[in-house]
C-alpha positions in Angstrom: -29.6 0.5 -5.5 -30.2 0.1 -1.7 -28.0 1.6 1.2 -27.1 0.8 4.4 -27.4 2.6 7.7 -23.6 1.9 7.9 -23.1 3.4 4.8 -23.9 6.7 5.9 -21.8 6.3 8.6 -18.9 6.0 6.5 -19.6 9.5 4.6 -20.5 11.5 7.7 -17.6 10.3 9.9 -17.2 11.0 13.5 -17.1 13.2 16.1 -15.6 15.8 15.5 -14.9 16.6 19.3 -14.3 13.0 19.9 -11.6 13.7 17.4 -10.0 16.9 18.6 -10.2 16.5 21.5 -8.3 12.8 21.0 -5.3 14.3 18.5 -3.7 16.0 21.2 -2.5 12.2 22.4 -0.3 10.6 20.4 -0.6 9.3 17.0 0.5 8.4 13.9 2.2 11.0 11.3 2.7 11.7 8.1 5.9 10.8 6.0 7.1 15.2 7.2 5.9 14.5 10.7 2.7 16.2 10.3 -0.2 15.3 12.9 -2.7 13.4 11.6 -6.4 13.4 13.4 -6.7 9.4 14.7 -9.6 8.2 17.2 -8.1 5.0 19.2 -11.3 2.4 18.5 -12.7 1.1 21.5 -13.9 -2.4 21.5 -13.4 -3.4 17.7 -15.9 -6.3 16.5 -15.8 -8.3 13.1 -17.6 -6.5 10.6 -21.3 -8.6 10.6 -22.1 -11.1 7.7 -25.3 -9.3 6.9 -22.7 -6.0 5.6 -21.0 -8.8 3.8 -23.8 -9.9 2.6 -25.2 -6.6 1.6 -21.8 -6.4 -0.5 -22.7 -9.4 -2.4 -26.4 -8.7 -3.3 -25.1 -4.6 -4.8 -21.7 -5.5 -6.5 -21.3 -7.6 -9.1 -19.1 -7.8 -11.6 -17.4 -10.7 -13.5 -13.7 -10.5 -14.7 -13.6 -10.8 -18.1 -9.9 -13.2 -18.4 -11.1 -15.5 -15.9 -14.9 -14.7 -15.5 -14.7 -15.2 -11.1 -16.4 -12.6 -9.1 -14.4 -9.3 -8.7 -15.9 -8.0 -5.7 -14.6 -10.0 -2.3 -15.0 -9.7 0.8 -11.1 -9.4 2.9 -13.0 -9.1 6.5 -12.4 -6.4 8.4 -13.1 -4.9 12.0 -15.2 -2.6 12.7 -11.4 -0.6 14.0 -11.0 0.9 11.6 -11.7 3.0 8.5 -11.1 3.3 4.8 -8.8 6.5 5.2 -6.8 4.1 7.8 -6.0 0.7 6.0 -5.2 2.6 2.9 -3.1 4.8 4.0 -1.6 3.2 7.5 -1.0 -0.2 6.5 1.6 0.3 3.4 4.1 2.2 6.2 6.5 0.7 8.2 6.6 2.9 10.7 2.6 2.8 12.0 1.0 -0.3 10.8 1.8 -2.5 13.6 0.3 0.3 15.9 -2.3 2.0 14.5 -4.3 0.8 11.1 -6.6 -1.7 12.7 -6.6 0.6 15.7 -7.7 3.5 15.2 -9.9 5.7 12.3 -8.5 9.3 10.2 -10.6 11.7 10.0 -9.7 13.8 7.2 -6.8 13.2 5.0 -7.2 16.3 2.9 -5.9 18.1 6.1 -2.9 15.7 6.8 -1.5 13.3 4.0 -2.9 14.6 0.8 -0.8 18.1 2.0 1.3 17.0 3.6 4.1 17.7 -0.1 5.7 13.8 1.1 3.5 13.0 -1.0 3.8 12.3 -4.7 0.7 12.1 -7.0 -0.7 11.5 -10.3 -4.0 11.4 -11.6 -3.4 7.9 -13.4 -2.8 4.6 -11.2 0.6 3.2 -11.9 2.2 0.6 -10.0 4.6 2.9 -8.7 1.4 5.0 -6.9 -0.7 2.5 -4.8 -3.0 5.1 -2.8 -5.7 6.9 -4.3 -8.2 9.5 -2.5 -11.6 11.7 -3.3 -10.4 13.7 -0.6 -12.0 13.2 2.5 -14.4 11.0 1.1 -13.0 7.5 0.0 -9.7 6.0 0.7 -8.3 3.3 -1.6 -5.5 1.1 -2.3 -4.3 0.7 -5.9 -4.2 -3.3 -6.5 -4.4 -3.9 -10.3 -3.8 -1.5 -12.6 -6.0 -2.9 -14.9 -9.3 -5.5 -15.1 -12.3 -5.4 -18.0 -15.7 -7.1 -16.4 -18.7 -7.5 -16.6 -21.5 -5.3 -14.4 -24.7 -7.2 -13.3 -26.7 -5.8 -15.7 -24.2 -6.9 -18.8 -22.3 -3.8 -19.6 -18.4 -4.4 -20.6 -16.9 -2.3 -18.4 -12.5 -1.6 -18.3 -11.4 -0.4 -14.5 -8.4 0.2 -11.7 -8.9 -3.6 -9.1 -8.7 -1.5 -5.3 -8.9 -2.9 -2.1 -10.8 -0.5 0.9 -12.9 -1.1 3.6 -16.3 0.4 3.2 -16.9 2.3 6.5 -16.2 2.4 10.0 -18.3 -0.8 10.7 -17.7 -1.6 7.1 -16.4 -4.6 5.6 -13.3 -4.5 3.1 -13.3 -5.3 0.5 -11.3 -6.0 -3.5 -13.4 -4.1 -6.0 -13.2 -2.7 -9.4 -13.3 1.3 -9.0 -16.4 1.3 -10.5 -17.8 -0.5 -8.2 -18.5 0.8 -5.2 -21.2 2.4 -3.3 -22.5 5.7 -5.4 -22.1 8.0 -2.5 -17.8 6.9 -2.7 -17.9 7.8 -6.4 -15.9 10.7 -7.8 -14.2 12.0 -11.0 -11.6 13.5 -8.7 -9.7 10.2 -8.1 -5.5 11.0 -7.5 -3.5 8.5 -6.3 -0.5 9.0 -4.0 2.8 7.2 -3.5 
């Protein structure tokens, strides 16, 4: 599977010196009031059509019940990353102020170890947010989808929404249909 430059940026993260310097400024907090390492976005832009096309060209699958493509582009800007989307989008207190306006460096240090979030190793309707450490965070859309891959294999998986890198698209997709550097069997789900 091909890889794009923007995918590498998603995994390596952002400059830690910048994050620590800016983390002293006001930013989102966890449910229990814990600090979140957050970097405000500068001049966010819409995700380019070429990056959206790359996703659709490389990740294909068809819902067995509807016959429709299971990978859908939902838009996106360069103003946020997957952690921002998954952890702040559904946060009533911080959504409007922070979720599209910066990047969170580490969910393990803040949200996952906060103690105010319930966790499970299975995606259920009460557990909306999944993460595999610092690599990738997703939001559960549907607990189960059965689809056929581009190679003809039939799979059943969790349907999620996630942002593919700081400059990548916001994508709805089965959990197993995403860049290989995001895949991990150690997902935990939090609510």
